[in-house]
N, C-alpha and C positions, 0 to 999 in steps of 0.2 A: 594368611596361611594358618593351618591348624598347628597346635602345639605338638610337635612330633614326639616329644618324650612322654606324653600323657597316656596313662593306662586307662582304657575304657572302663566305666563303671557298669558292669553287666546288670546290676540291680536296677539302675536308672533306665536302662534300655529295655526293661521288662523281661530279661532273661531268667534262667533258672538259678540265679545266684543265691536265692533264699534257702533252698534246700541243700545246695552245695555248702553254703556257709554253716548250716546246722550240722551236716555230716563232718565237715572239717573241724568244727569245734569239738565234736565227740572224739574224733581221731586224735586231736591234740591232747585232750585230757587223758586218753588211754596211754599214748606214748610217753606222756610226762609222769605217769604213775609207776613207781618202782615195782609195785605188786603185779601190775599188768605185764611189765617187761620181763619179770622173773617167770611168770606163767608162760609167756610167749616163747621164752628160751627153752622151756621144758616140753612144751606141746609140739609133737612131731610135725603137724602140718604147717606151723608158723615158725619153727625153729630156724629154717634156712633164711627166712625173711629177716628175723631178728639178728642173725649172725651177719648177713650182708649189710644191713643198716649200721650195725656196730662197726664193721670194718670200714665202711664209707666215712663214718664220723671220725674214726681214728686216723684215716688217711688225711682228712682235713687238718687234724691236729698236728700230724707229723709231716705234712707236705713240704715245709721248709727244709726239714732234715733231708728228705729225699732229694730235693733239688741241689742241696749242698754236696751230697754224695756224687751226683752227676758232675757238679763243678769240679770236685776234687779229681775225678777220673779224667776230665778234660785237661785240667792244669798239669796233671802228671803224665799226660799223653798215653794213658793206658790202652785206649782203643787202637791207636795207631801202632803201638808196640805189639799188641796181640795180633793185629792184622799182618804186620811185617814178619814177625818171628814165629807165629803160631802159638799154641798153648804154652803157657809158662808157669813155673812154680811160684809160690809166694816169695821164696828166697830170691829167685832171679829178678822178680819185679821190684822187690825191696832194694836190692843192690843197684838196679838200673835207675831207680828214682831217688836214691839216697833217703829212703824212708825207713824208720825202724821196722823190723820184721813184725812185731806185734801190731803196730799201726797198720801196716800193709794188709795183714790178715784180717783185721777188723774192717778195713775198707772193702776188701774183696768180698767178704761175706755179705756186707751191706749191699754191694753192687749186684751180687748174685740174687739176693732177695728181691731186687727191683728189675731183674731180667736184663740188666746192663751187661753183666758178665755171667758165665755159667761154669759149673764144675766140669772138668774133663778127667780123663783117666790119669792114673799115677799122680794123684794129688796136684794136678795142674788146673789152670784156669784159662778159658777161652772166651771169645766174644759171645754175648748173649743176643737175644732177638731184638732188644732195644739198643744195644751197644753197637751192633754191626752197622746200622744206618749212619752212625756218627763218623765212620771211617772216611777220610777224604772230604768230609763235609765241612769246609771252612766256614760257610755261612751259619750253619747250625751251631758250631762251636763258638762263633763270635756272639751269637744271641745268648748262649749260656753264660758267657763272660759278662755280657752287657747287663744281665739281670742283677748283678751286684749293686748297680746304682739304684734300681727299683727297690731292692730289699732294704737299702739304707733309708730310702724315703718312707718306707712302710714299717719302720721299726715301731712307730706309734701311729697306727692307722687312723685312730680317732682324731688325733691332732691334724693329720693330713686332711681328713674329711672336713674339719672345721675351717680350713682355709677357704676364703671366698674366691670366686672366679678371678677377681682382679689381683689377688695376691698369690695365686697358686704357682705362678712361674718364677717366683722370687726365691732363690737360694737352694732349691732342691737339687739333689745329685743328678736326677734324671733330666730335669729341665735344663741343667747346665750343659748337657750334650746337644740341646736343641735351642740354640741362641736366637732363632728367628723371632720367636714370640716376644722376647724381652727387649729386642733392639728397637730403638726409636726409628731407625732407618735400616731395615735388613739388607738393602742393596749395598750398604757400605761395609758389610762384614768382610773380614779378611780371610784368606785361605786357612790360617791356623784356627779360626773360630768355627769353620764349617767342616773341617777335615774329618774329625772323629765320627760325626753322625753320617756324613756322606759315605765314608768307608763302610760303616755298619750296614747302611741301607743297600749299598752296592753288593755286599757279600751275601745278602739274603734275597736278592732279586731272582736268582734261579728258581726258587720255590714258586713265586708268583708267575714268572714268565712261563714256566711249564704248564701251569693251569690255564693261562690266557691262550697260549698257542694250541692247546688241545681243545679248547672250547670255542675258538673263533678263527675264521679263515682270514689270515693276514694278507694273502696274495691278491685279494681283490682290490687293494688300495694302491694309490699312486704316491701320496705324500702324507706322512704321519707326523703329528705334533704331540710330543710327550710332555705334558705340563707338570712341573715339579719332578722332572725326570732325573734329578741328581747327577751322578757322575756318568750317566749314559749307559749303564749296564743293560737296561731293558732295550734301549735304542739299538745297541749292538746285537742283541738277540733277535730283534725284529728284522734288522737289515740282513742278518745271516739266514733268516727264515724265508725272506723274499728278496731275491737278488735285484729286482727292479725297483724296490721301494726306497724312497728317500725319507729320512727320519730327522726331525729337528727337535732338540731338547730346549725347553724354556725353564730356566731356574735362576736363582740369584747369581749375580755376576761371578762371584768367587767360585760357586759350584759349577757354573757353565764352563769356566776355564778348565776345571778338572775334567769335565766331559770332553772338551776339545782335545785335551792331552790323551785321554783314553782312545778316542777315535784315531788319532795320529799313530799311537802305538799299535793299534789293531789293524791298521791299513784300511780304515773305513771313512777317512776324512772326506772322500769324494762324495759319498752318499749320506753321511751323518754330520750334522752341524749342531751348534749350541748357541743360544742367544740368552744374554743376561737380562734380568728384570725381576720385578716383584709381582707375582701373579694376583696378589690381592689389591694392587694399586695401579698397575700398568696394563695397557691394552695388550692382548696376546697377538702373536704373529698370525697373519692370514695366509690363505693360499693352500691350506691343507684340506683333505677330504675326510680325515678322521683325527680325533683327539683322544688321548688316553689320560686318565687320572688314576694312577696306580699308587695305592696306599697314601692318598693325599686328603681326600674329603674327611676321613675319620679323624684326622689331626685337627680339625677345625670345628668350631661351634656353628650352629645353624646359620647365623647371620653372615659369617664369612664364607661358609660353604655355598650359600645362595648367591652371594656376590661373585664367587668364582665361577659357578655354573652359568651365570648370565654373561660373564666375560667369554666363556667358551662358546656359548651360543652366538655371540657377536662375531667371533672369529670364524665360525663355520658357515659354509654356504647352505642353502636350503637342501635338505636331503643328506647333509654330512652326518657322520656317525660320531657318537661319543661312547667311549668304553670306560666304565668305572670298575676297577679291580681292586678289591680289598677284603679283608675278613669282615663278615657281616653278622649282626645280631640275629639270633634264632636260626643260625645255619643248621641244616639237617645233620644230626650226629655230632654237632659241635656247639651246643647251646652254652656251655660254660665259657667258651672262648670269647664270645661277644659281650655277654652281660657281666661275667665275673672278671676274666683276665683283662680284656681291653677296657672294660669299665674302670677298673682301678688303675691300670697302666696309664691311660690317657688323662685320668684325674691327676696322677702324679706328674705327668708331663706338663700339665697346665692348660690343656685345650683339647676340645673334641670329644667324640664318643662314637662307639660302634653303632651303626644304624641298621634297622631291618630293611629288607627290600621295599616294603611299603613306605617307609619313611623316605628312602631315597627316591622312590617314584613320585612322592609329593613334591620334593625339592625340584626334581627334574621337570615336572609338569609346570610348576610355577616359574621355571626358567626358560620356557619356550621349547621344550622337547616333547616329542610324541613317539609312538611306536616303541614304548618302553618295555623291555623284556628281560627277564632273568635267564641267563644261559647257565645250564648246569655245568659244574666243574668237577673233575675227578676227585678232588680233595677240598671240600668246602672249608675245612679247618684252616687251610693255608690261604685261600682266597675265594670269594664269590665273584661273579661277573654280571654286570648289568649293561645292556646295550640300548642306546636311545638314538633317535633321529632328530636332527634340527628341524623345527617346525616352521612353516611359512606364516609369519606373524600377520601377514596381510589378509589371511583367511580367518574366518571365525570358527570357534570350537576347537577342541582338542580330542583327537581320536587315539586313545591309548589301547595298546594290545598287550 
């Protein structure tokens, strides 16, 4: 199999890299020159470009502060208060949150600058265009809170990057929430060890479920196996979307028990079940006609991902479907998400990386799948979707589409 993380050398392939490199060297020298930057800032045709680039660079410098403004708004429940009571004055919000008035005013103005909150009449504040989607969105609020662990791990990003793959899972705040990679036998983990991460993933399932259900017709299947399905939040969504569908979750025993409890609470225990096991070590349940891997593959490096895909192929009949739903590198309109955000997030987590559709296609082909197709989703930032068909290994050749 090819090295999936390798960036092609266009010069070696005879491409136009030679003149592109020459142009980029010139561009870099110009942008690094204070005299050129001052000229560009004064020259009318280039002034807007100079200002936009300066603003983008400053946003990178100040991004952590912006995220902490959002965290403060979440912890003080400002979005919910404004949704429930309507526009409020700074005095009212300060009294409701036990925050000193000058501090509340400072926070509100910062939130207004970020479009989280906006000015209203009579010196009041209301929800902003980016704050309104936070209302009633427990999953998004949980992710905002969750990033405190990531930021602790990235206080010294160079030190984090110097950790080798074999030591990255030791001692980090983020990896502590994901004990599976550090446990000698993950199947022996107790409920207390898996609860925090399981709850977090369950709270954010609606984002991915909405993308999957809009991009793929669920009703055409009889029995669905959700591998790494956690507490069963997605399984519940699938069962409700297709009343005749039976859904089985396969996850670690402690996690599977949490899924069973959910199905019982939601009255879905007749059609939704959960089986405990380690999908990197144990054979997967058979008898399904479709398998889903939702935000699973990008948690694992290539060797483990390939092993899992081969286990999925062994569990599926010829013609069975596999769905991979997760954020992907080079997603249209969301390039930063795969390479920058998930690149560093998963490094801090201790395993995995966001993959491009081409990289996933290579893994799937090596695992015995064909008919590999990318299905467009309404919001690629939240999740991409790849559908593949279990190939008949008795025939020669692989016909990809």
